[in-house]
DOPALO-846702 format. One line per field, with one value per residue (C-alpha): residue number from 1; residue in one letter; x, y, z. Coordinates in nm, 3 decimals. Layout:
<mivos>
n <- (NUM	...)
res <- (a	...)
c1 <- (X	...)
c2 <- (Y	...)
c3 <- (Z	...)
</mivos>
This chain:
<mivos>
n <- (1	2	3	4	5	6	7	8	9	10	11	12	13	14	15	16	17	18	19	20	21	22	23	24	25	26	27	28	29	30	31	32	33	34	35	36	37	38	39	40	41	42	43	44	45	46	47	48	49	50	51	52	53	54	55	56	57	58	59	60	61	62	63	64	65	66	67	68	69	70	71	72	73	74	75	76	77	78	79	80	81	82	83	84	85	86	87	88	89	90	91	92	93	94	95	96	97	98	99	100	101	102	103	104	105	106	107	108	109	110	111	112	113	114	115	116	117	118	119	120	121	122	123	124	125	126	127	128	129	130	131	132	133	134	135	136	137	138	139	140	141	142	143	144	145	146	147	148	149	150	151	152	153	154	155	156	157	158	159	160	161	162	163	164	165	166	167	168	169	170	171	172	173	174	175	176	177	178	179	180	181	182	183	184	185	186	187	188	189	190	191	192	193	194	195	196	197	198	199	200	201	202	203	204	205	206	207	208	209	210	211	212	213	214	215	216	217	218	219	220	221	222	223	224	225	226	227	228	229	230	231	232	233	234	235	236	237	238	239	240	241	242	243	244	245	246	247	248	249	250	251	252	253	254	255	256	257	258	259	260	261	262	263	264	265	266	267	268	269	270	271	272	273	274	275	276	277	278	279	280	281	282	283	284	285	286	287	288	289	290	291	292	293	294	295	296	297	298	299	300	301	302	303	304	305	306	307	308	309	310	311	312	313	314	315	316	317	318	319	320	321	322	323	324	325	326	327	328	329	330	331	332	333	334	335	336	337	338	339	340	341	342	343	344	345	346	347	348	349	350	351	352	353	354	355	356	357	358	359	360	361	362	363	364	365	366	367	368	369	370	371	372	373	374	375	376)
res <- (m	k	t	f	c	i	l	s	g	a	y	v	n	a	g	d	f	l	i	v	k	r	t	k	e	i	l	k	h	i	y	p	d	c	h	f	q	e	i	a	r	n	k	s	l	t	p	y	l	e	k	i	n	q	s	d	a	l	i	i	a	g	g	p	a	y	l	p	n	v	y	p	n	t	l	p	l	v	d	d	l	s	q	i	k	t	k	i	i	p	v	g	l	g	w	y	g	e	e	i	n	e	q	y	i	y	t	k	y	k	f	t	t	k	t	k	d	l	l	k	r	l	e	s	d	a	h	s	l	s	c	r	d	y	f	s	c	r	v	l	h	a	n	d	f	e	h	i	t	f	t	g	c	p	a	w	y	d	v	q	y	l	a	k	a	d	a	k	a	l	k	k	t	t	i	k	k	i	c	v	s	d	p	a	i	a	q	n	t	k	q	l	k	l	l	i	q	y	l	r	d	k	f	h	q	a	q	i	a	v	v	f	h	r	q	e	q	d	a	g	y	r	k	m	e	q	e	l	a	s	q	y	g	d	q	v	k	c	h	n	i	s	y	s	a	e	g	f	s	i	y	d	e	c	d	l	h	v	g	f	r	v	h	a	h	i	y	n	l	s	h	r	n	l	s	l	l	i	e	e	d	g	r	g	a	g	v	n	e	a	l	g	l	p	r	i	t	a	y	h	l	y	k	k	q	e	n	s	v	r	k	l	s	n	r	v	r	y	k	l	l	k	e	k	y	y	p	l	n	e	f	f	i	d	d	l	d	a	w	i	h	i	l	e	q	d	s	v	n	i	y	k	n	a	y	a	k	m	i	c	s	y	k	n	m	e	a	f	i	k	g	a	i	g	e	e)
c1 <- (9.649	9.435	9.060	8.887	8.524	8.495	8.213	8.131	7.943	7.942	7.583	7.561	7.840	8.147	8.373	8.248	8.327	8.677	8.735	8.647	8.853	9.160	9.117	9.127	9.432	9.619	9.535	9.639	9.964	10.040	9.892	9.923	9.724	9.434	9.067	8.767	8.397	8.210	7.917	7.693	7.754	7.399	7.243	7.256	7.554	7.366	7.318	7.694	7.830	7.958	8.155	8.280	8.399	8.593	8.779	9.104	8.940	8.626	8.746	8.554	8.672	8.702	8.423	8.263	8.242	8.358	8.007	7.828	7.569	7.741	7.648	7.383	7.240	7.493	7.664	7.398	7.646	7.489	7.309	7.579	7.932	8.069	7.901	8.175	8.468	8.720	8.901	8.717	8.971	8.906	9.094	9.116	8.789	8.681	8.441	8.165	8.091	7.884	8.151	8.530	8.606	8.761	8.460	8.237	8.491	8.569	8.229	7.954	8.076	8.011	7.981	7.690	7.759	7.695	7.925	8.197	8.146	8.209	8.513	8.660	8.623	8.798	9.073	9.124	9.123	9.350	9.554	9.472	9.208	9.303	9.215	9.190	9.261	9.365	9.012	8.919	9.218	9.110	8.749	8.864	9.091	8.800	8.601	8.880	9.039	9.417	9.536	9.507	9.704	9.696	9.688	9.505	9.211	9.263	9.144	9.462	9.674	9.712	9.974	10.134	10.219	10.335	10.698	10.627	10.646	10.712	10.481	10.367	10.398	10.072	10.110	9.810	9.926	9.953	9.608	9.411	9.166	9.000	8.774	8.517	8.353	7.998	7.888	7.781	7.552	7.268	7.270	7.618	7.487	7.498	7.866	7.927	7.795	8.013	8.313	8.257	8.226	8.544	8.738	8.608	8.728	9.062	9.151	8.955	9.158	9.069	8.798	8.595	8.445	8.185	8.184	7.888	7.975	7.633	7.368	7.066	6.977	6.681	6.526	6.765	7.074	6.936	6.841	7.196	7.339	7.112	7.188	7.563	7.539	7.326	7.567	7.905	7.846	8.113	8.356	8.176	8.048	7.880	7.973	7.800	8.029	7.786	7.760	8.124	8.487	8.561	8.443	8.732	8.943	8.803	9.053	9.356	9.446	9.335	9.567	9.377	9.091	8.892	8.573	8.373	8.405	8.656	8.723	8.783	9.045	9.193	9.193	9.377	9.631	9.685	9.775	9.993	9.762	9.706	9.389	9.206	8.916	8.635	8.555	8.190	8.237	8.478	8.572	8.738	8.890	9.042	9.215	9.358	9.472	9.648	9.826	9.900	9.695	9.497	9.183	8.909	8.558	8.216	8.075	8.161	8.408	8.358	8.006	7.803	7.498	7.158	6.996	6.691	6.916	7.104	6.779	6.697	6.816	7.136	6.939	6.697	6.980	7.174	6.887	6.676	6.872	7.219	7.205	7.163	7.407	7.663	7.605	7.741	8.079	8.044	8.422	8.522	8.603	8.833	9.005	9.038	9.184	9.439	9.547	9.581	9.816	10.017	10.028	10.150	10.461	10.495	10.278	10.574	10.679	10.324	10.221	10.555	10.515	10.161	10.271	10.558	10.307	10.091	10.389	10.471	10.106	10.094	10.382	10.168	9.876	10.080	10.237	9.893	9.741	10.031	10.023	9.648	9.620	9.970	10.220	10.138)
c2 <- (8.437	8.539	8.491	8.498	8.502	8.331	8.411	8.074	7.997	7.622	7.499	7.201	7.212	7.016	7.273	7.548	7.330	7.275	7.651	7.705	7.406	7.522	7.882	7.757	7.542	7.836	8.062	7.787	7.744	8.116	8.159	7.817	7.913	8.087	8.011	8.034	8.094	8.020	8.239	8.180	8.457	8.464	8.608	8.936	8.967	9.181	8.896	8.825	9.181	9.161	8.843	8.979	9.304	9.117	8.916	9.007	8.992	8.900	8.674	8.641	8.295	8.253	8.207	8.444	8.773	9.017	9.026	9.335	9.336	9.128	9.372	9.342	9.071	8.790	8.924	9.103	9.174	9.473	9.781	10.012	9.877	10.106	9.874	9.622	9.757	9.484	9.442	9.271	9.066	8.908	8.581	8.457	8.600	8.584	8.705	8.502	8.640	8.508	8.581	8.581	8.833	9.174	9.375	9.210	9.257	9.622	9.753	9.533	9.384	9.686	9.701	9.880	10.177	9.970	9.691	9.948	10.079	9.730	9.670	10.007	9.900	9.568	9.749	9.987	9.717	9.471	9.731	9.529	9.302	8.933	8.763	8.395	8.441	8.698	8.747	8.869	9.104	9.248	9.286	9.488	9.699	9.762	9.897	10.138	9.937	9.956	9.776	9.414	9.103	8.774	8.503	8.214	8.049	7.914	7.575	7.559	7.499	7.183	7.294	6.947	6.992	7.355	7.270	6.981	7.035	6.680	6.587	6.247	6.113	6.025	5.669	5.482	5.153	5.298	5.460	5.229	5.471	5.766	6.010	6.201	6.501	6.595	6.909	7.215	7.309	7.063	7.078	6.924	6.587	6.496	6.590	6.383	6.069	6.130	6.179	5.853	5.657	5.815	5.728	5.369	5.330	5.502	5.352	5.026	4.876	5.158	5.178	5.498	5.682	5.945	6.202	6.432	6.750	6.909	6.646	6.563	6.196	6.260	6.081	6.243	6.122	5.771	5.755	5.847	5.590	5.319	5.411	5.393	5.068	4.913	5.023	4.966	4.738	4.759	4.947	5.278	5.370	5.687	5.874	6.172	6.397	6.686	6.867	6.838	6.855	6.505	6.334	6.483	6.199	5.986	6.168	6.087	5.765	5.893	5.838	6.087	6.330	6.443	6.636	6.953	7.058	7.335	7.224	6.864	7.001	7.223	6.948	6.708	6.973	7.055	6.687	6.689	6.454	6.470	6.661	6.788	7.028	7.055	7.425	7.524	7.897	8.170	8.004	7.711	7.941	8.146	7.851	7.713	8.053	8.126	7.790	7.749	7.430	7.295	7.487	7.235	7.379	7.215	7.512	7.707	7.965	8.215	8.145	8.466	8.499	8.511	8.855	8.719	8.596	8.924	9.114	8.913	8.996	8.836	8.625	8.489	8.413	8.234	8.033	7.951	7.978	7.842	7.613	7.915	8.123	7.845	7.640	7.288	7.215	6.898	6.886	6.878	6.504	6.562	6.842	6.625	6.340	6.574	6.700	6.347	6.266	6.580	6.493	6.142	6.312	6.618	6.593	6.626	6.965	7.098	7.007	7.088	7.443	7.460	7.336	7.586	7.865	7.740	7.749	8.108	8.209	8.066	8.295	8.584	8.453	8.428	8.772	8.920	8.771	8.878	9.227	9.254	9.100	9.137	8.897	8.651)
c3 <- (13.990	13.693	13.667	13.329	13.221	12.882	12.642	12.489	12.168	12.242	12.230	11.989	11.730	11.840	11.674	11.905	12.207	12.066	12.037	12.403	12.518	12.326	12.446	12.805	12.734	12.580	12.874	13.116	12.922	12.960	13.311	13.482	13.794	13.619	13.675	13.439	13.434	13.111	13.009	12.707	12.458	12.317	12.635	12.823	13.058	13.308	13.562	13.551	13.565	13.922	13.849	13.516	13.667	13.934	13.670	13.494	13.151	12.963	12.682	12.355	12.255	11.880	11.631	11.380	11.572	11.306	11.163	11.026	11.306	11.573	11.851	11.974	11.743	11.796	12.107	12.315	12.598	12.780	12.649	12.783	12.728	12.999	13.252	13.172	13.375	13.302	12.970	12.685	12.490	12.144	12.090	11.731	11.601	11.238	10.976	10.809	10.464	10.177	9.914	9.920	9.649	9.703	9.581	9.842	10.121	10.049	9.939	10.086	10.413	10.634	11.012	11.177	11.407	11.720	11.597	11.535	11.889	12.026	11.806	11.905	12.268	12.195	12.005	12.295	12.565	12.381	12.185	11.872	11.717	11.702	11.370	11.281	10.908	10.649	10.519	10.868	10.870	10.534	10.648	10.950	10.732	10.493	10.790	10.894	11.174	11.166	11.480	11.370	11.475	11.287	11.554	11.392	11.565	11.919	11.791	11.578	11.886	12.090	12.342	12.334	11.965	11.958	11.877	11.639	11.262	11.139	10.854	10.732	10.381	10.209	10.085	9.957	10.111	10.464	10.479	10.708	10.871	10.698	10.878	10.673	10.841	10.750	10.561	10.757	10.466	10.418	10.037	10.038	10.158	9.790	9.784	10.098	9.929	9.623	9.851	10.040	9.717	9.582	9.897	9.897	9.537	9.597	9.938	9.928	10.213	10.457	10.719	10.686	10.982	10.888	11.167	11.229	11.422	11.460	11.423	11.630	11.660	11.430	11.137	10.889	11.073	11.120	10.751	10.646	10.889	10.748	10.386	10.441	10.637	10.361	10.087	10.254	10.554	10.825	10.598	10.664	11.011	11.139	11.457	11.617	11.824	11.889	12.225	12.339	12.234	12.360	12.043	11.847	11.985	11.700	11.478	11.694	11.512	11.175	10.879	10.665	10.717	10.415	10.473	10.510	10.876	10.933	11.290	11.188	10.949	11.221	11.485	11.255	11.158	11.526	11.579	11.267	11.077	10.704	10.627	10.318	10.363	10.113	10.153	10.188	10.251	10.357	10.686	10.513	10.253	10.535	10.699	10.376	10.249	10.579	10.591	10.220	10.189	9.891	9.795	9.706	9.702	9.727	9.534	9.219	9.345	9.065	8.940	8.925	9.147	8.989	8.995	9.177	9.459	9.489	9.551	9.862	10.210	10.341	10.588	10.325	10.083	10.353	10.500	10.196	9.875	9.946	9.643	9.416	9.612	9.637	9.322	9.357	9.204	8.998	8.954	9.320	9.309	9.010	9.199	9.511	9.306	9.149	9.491	9.630	9.340	9.423	9.795	9.721	9.583	9.807	10.122	10.359	10.225	10.192	10.546	10.705	10.575	10.713	11.055	11.060	10.991	11.278	11.514	11.410	11.447	11.797	11.892	11.767	11.974	12.293	12.245	12.175	12.492	12.711	12.561	12.615	12.963	13.107	13.255	13.537)
</mivos>
């Protein structure tokens, strides 16, 4: 019987809870009698060392962990990694960069010495580094790591759907429920409103559920709820699924998901639902590149940064100047409309190919975990 300690990044965002839930389900699928203990990954592991060292593995469950300064900034772990005696296993980790071009990946996205020390430990313990997308694979390669396995993100895989590749046709007359996930980047609230209006015009017979993944019940959320209710009445309703993975069930009977949240996109694909992601950054780009799905961006993909923005630190650019760093794409509705016309003709083939890739990637994931941890 295996025992695993799982480093969890699930605090508020529903997507982080989904990653942990799916990681457990995959491990349970491979090792039916296994047991878990969850540990928050943003705190020191010193109080938990005895329990960790008695386990079969310390699992880093998904999320952006291939970051330039992930250790000790994002993952404090312990000061001396040799204190962790059990294996440390990465499961479907990814990068989180500000740009998605080759120059940025190969010349600017550089790991610190301490981060490299951690990744070398993971590479040694697991024999390879598990990646959720090809951008993450390239980032590792750019930092001189050679033992890399593309596994996809654990959230890609609902074990009940692993063998299913049947895809639905997108027909305007059969779309009765549309789910729209909220932006992760606050500036894209403007894009969200444009998206809702487009969908109301395009699929006027459909009910629209606007789903917030990381949203406090604050004045901003209530204001948005009131605005949408005033404009659309009962045709558009808001739902807040923060703080757990259970709220993802709102997507189960969804005929179409269109929105900004990567994990809404992933959840719907894992249930073989039709889904279109409006990409906000490299995470969405990574999923769609890996699965061969439409690339629709909320921002100008190739617009050059302003010199004044480039001079600022990464943290300041990310927190304060996203609108300059990610200038809004005023044509994203036109691009979305073009893709919906394409999908009306060819959705079955496009999504069937994506689902087939997910099935193949799961085989990589299972082989990676068994190779890293061992058989039951």
